[in-house]
N, C-alpha and C positions, 0 to 999 in steps of 0.2 A: 504493500500500500504506500501511497504517496501522501505526505502530510505537509500542509502549508501552515507555518507559525507566523501569525500577524502580530507584531509587537515583540521586540527583543530586549525588554527590560529584564529585571530579575526573575519574574515568574515565567516569562517566555523562555529565557535561557534554562531555567529549571526543567521545563517541559521538553526542551530539545535534548537535554542530557538524559532525561528519563526515557524518551522515545528511543534514543540510541541504546540505552541499557536494556530496552525491551526488543532489541534487534530490528528496529525500524531504521533502515539505511537511507531511504529516499525522503529526505526532508528539505524543504525550501523555506526561505525566510523573507519577510517583508517588514520594513520599518521606514518611517520618514527620516530617521536619523542615520546618516551615513556612518558615523562612528560605531554605532551599535551593529550595523551590518558588517562592517569590517571586522569587528570583534568576533561575531559568530562564524564568519567566513574563515577567519584564521584559526579559531579554536576547534571548529567542527567540520570544516571543509564544505560548508553548505553553499548551494546556489542562492544568491540574494537578489532582491528586487526592491527598489525604492518606491516604485509605483504599484499600488494595490491591484489595479486592473491588470497590469502586466503579469503580476504574480498569479492571479486567478486564471489567466490564459494557459498556465502550465497544467491545468486540469488535475488538481489534487483529488484524492478520494475524500479527504476531510480537511477542514480548516479549523485551526485553533486561534481564537481571538483573545489576545492577552494585552490589549491596549488600555488606555484610561477608560473609565466607566462611561464617560459621555460619548465615546465612539463605538461602544459595543453593538448597539442595535443597528446603527447605520451600516456598519460593516457586515453584520449578520444578515441583514436584509439583502444586501448585494450578493453575498455568497449563497444564500438560500435560493435566490432567484435563478442562480446558475445550477442549482441542484446538488450542492455540496453538503455533506454531513458536517455538523458543527459542535465543537467544544468551545464554550464561552466562559471566560472567567467571571466569577461573581462580582457584582450582581448583574442580572440580565441587562439592566439599564439604570439610569437615574431618574427616569420618568416613564409613564405608561404610554406615552405617545408612540404609535407605530407598533406596539406589542401585539395587538390583535391581528394586524396585517401579517406580522411575522408568523404568528401561530397558524393563520390560514394557509400561508405558503408552505410551511414545513409539513402541515397535515396533508395538503393536497399532493405534495411531492413525496410523501412518506420518508422524510429525512430523519436521521438520528440527531437529537439535540441533547447534550449534557451540559448543564450550567454548573460551574465550579462549586463543589461541595466536599472538599477534601476532608473536612471534619467528620463526615459520615464514614470515612475509611480509617479513622483513628482507632487504634485497638481499644482504648478505654471507652470511647463513645459507643463503639460496637458492643462492647461488653455491657454497658449500662442499658442499651436498647434491649439486649437479650434478657437481662435481669428484669426489666420492666415488663417485657412480653410474657415472662414466666410468672408475673405477679409476685415477685420476690418481696416486695414491700407493700403489697396490697394495692389499694387505690391511691394514686398520687393526689395529695391535697395541695401541695405548694412546692415551689422550686426557686432556687436562687442561683443565678449564673453571673460570672464576671469575666471580663477580658480587658486587659489594659497594657499599654506599653508607652514608652517615651518616643514620640514621633521622630525627633532628630536622630535617635539611635537605631531606628528601624532599618534604614539603609545609610549607614554612616559615610559611605563613599559618594553619596549624592547630597545635594542641597535640598533639605526637606521642604523648603518653601516653594520649590518648583514641582514637587510631587503632586500626583492627582489627589492624594489624601488631603493636601493643604488648600486645595482650590475648588471652590464651589462650582465654577463653570466646567470643571473636568469630572464632576460627579463625586467629589470627595466628601469627607466628613465621617465621624466615627460611627454614625448609625448605619450607613451603607457599607462602610468598611467592616463593621461588626455584624453583618447580616448572617454570618455563620451561626451565631448564637440563636438568632430568631429561627433560622432554618432547623437546627437540630432539636430545639425544644419543641417545636411544632411536630417534628418527626417523632419525638418521644410521646407527647401528650395529646396530639390530635389538633383539631381545628381551633383557631383563635377567633373570638367574636368581638372583643373590645380591647382597646389599647389606651394607655395614658403615658405621657412622658414629660419630664423636665429635661431640657438640654440647652446647651449654649457654649460659648467660648469664654472660659473662665481663667485660663492661664495666660502667660505672656508669650506664648508661641506666635510666630508671625504667620498666621493662617487666617482665612476668611470662612472657615467651616467650624461646626461645633466640635469641641474637643472633649466633651463629657456628655453622657446621656444616662439618665435613670429611667428605666422603662418598666411599666406594669402591663402584664398581659392577662386577660381572662379567657379561659378556654370553654368550649361548649360543655365539657364535663363538669364545669364549676371550679376546676383547679385554677390557681393563681400563680403566676411566675413573675419574678423581678429580675431584670437584666441590668447590670452595670457595665458600661463601656467607657473607655477613656484613652486619650493620647498622652497621658501625663505621668503614669507610674514609671519610676526610674528602674524598677525591677519588674520585668515582664511577668504578668500573672494571668492565669486562666483556671477557672474552676467551675464545678457544677455540684449543687447540693439538692437532692431530691428527697422530699419528706412524704412518706405514705402512712396509711393508717395501721400498717403492720411492720414498719421498719424505715430505714434511712439508707440512701446511697450517697456517698461523697467521693468526688474525684477532684484532685488538685494536681495541676501540671507539675508543680515543683516536687511533689511526692512521687510522681510517676506510678501511681497505683489507684485502684478503685477499692473503696471500703464499703462493705455491706453490713448493716446492722439488722438483725432479725429479732423482732420482739418475741418470737416463739421460743427461742433458746437463749435470749439475752446475751448474744455473742456477736463480736465483730469478726468478719472474714475479710482477709486482704488478698486482692488480686493484683500482683505486680504487672506493669505493662510488658507486653510481649516483645516489643522491639528494643534493640540495644542502643538506646539513646540516639536514634536516627529518625527524626520526624519526617524525613523524605519518604519513608516507607508508605505513608498514607497517600502521598502524591503518586507514587509508583502504582499503588493499588487502584487509585482513581483513574489513571491512564490505562491500565490494563482493562478496567471495566469499560472505558470508552471504546477501546479497540474491539473488545468482544461485542459491544453493541453494534458497531459498524459492520462487524462480520455476521451479525444476525444471531448471535449466540446468547445475548442477554438483552433485557429491557432497561432503558435508562432509569436510574434511581432518582434523577431530578431533571425531568424533561421541561419543555417550554411552558407547559401549563403549571407545573409545580413552581417553576421559577417565577412566573407571573404572580402567583398567589403570594409567595414570600415577599416579592417586591411590593405588592399592594400593602402588605402589613408594615413593611419598613417605611413606606411613604406615609402611611397613616400615623406612624410613630412620629415622623418629622412634622406632620400637620398638627398633631396634638401638642408638640412642644411650642409651635408657633401660636396656636389659638388658646392654649391652656384648657382644652376640653377633652373629655373622653370621646374617642372616635370608635364607632362601630365599623367592623370590617367584614 
């Protein structure tokens, strides 16, 4: 198979490396920055194109879109009209404009779409989902999730002020950046019906997007979840705390383990993470899944309709922060 990677920033290069590790040899690259194209050409021996249309003329089997969020849908529409399967980094877009048209095209052409959801391939997230499906803690009543990092440290080799995260017009901001948490808690607990959020720029970071968000979600089951997201923490943190009527599940990225408390035996059970301190494993598994989807062997775990729904919820969160109102979704 031939893959076209559109956007050769850090995540684009990660996917190129992982495709190579998965024995995909026919990879071409597109980026508007010549320096990035020269870098991937030198490092991986790829054919490169500065013009997106010219790259599409090479007739890839699948296109990976790893550009800033504001470009995702425009490029996805162009590629889908040509009939190419698509992997799109999260989120699907920064707006719902054009999303329905995109869904109509890929449905009509029967194209595979996978929107970035690497956390669904994280060993601890998968284990928590398995424990929840087994009703290991009974009915989930509430949940607390958090994810935070210091934005200037995220890619220290680049000026954070020029990143998509720091710029509203590029689709940045901690809510869309942190859409993984919205995605996987919905995967865990089911459909969300109401959201409320306080968010804003509270730090001295030189950005025009929100750098902190405190989100409340109410699920159709009646469960309530709170999500904390920020660009401020000097020590990167990520965790999930699930409280059920028969027990508790806690995962903390620093501890690299899932802990399960069962009220039935008054006992904590610890499940160490399976990977050897290599977070790239979840990206490898994500790309393996996409390849199998293109080959017709699996169904996308996060297709265009799922991605639209998660985007609707994230945009409702942003609207709530602006209006100070509970938003039904």
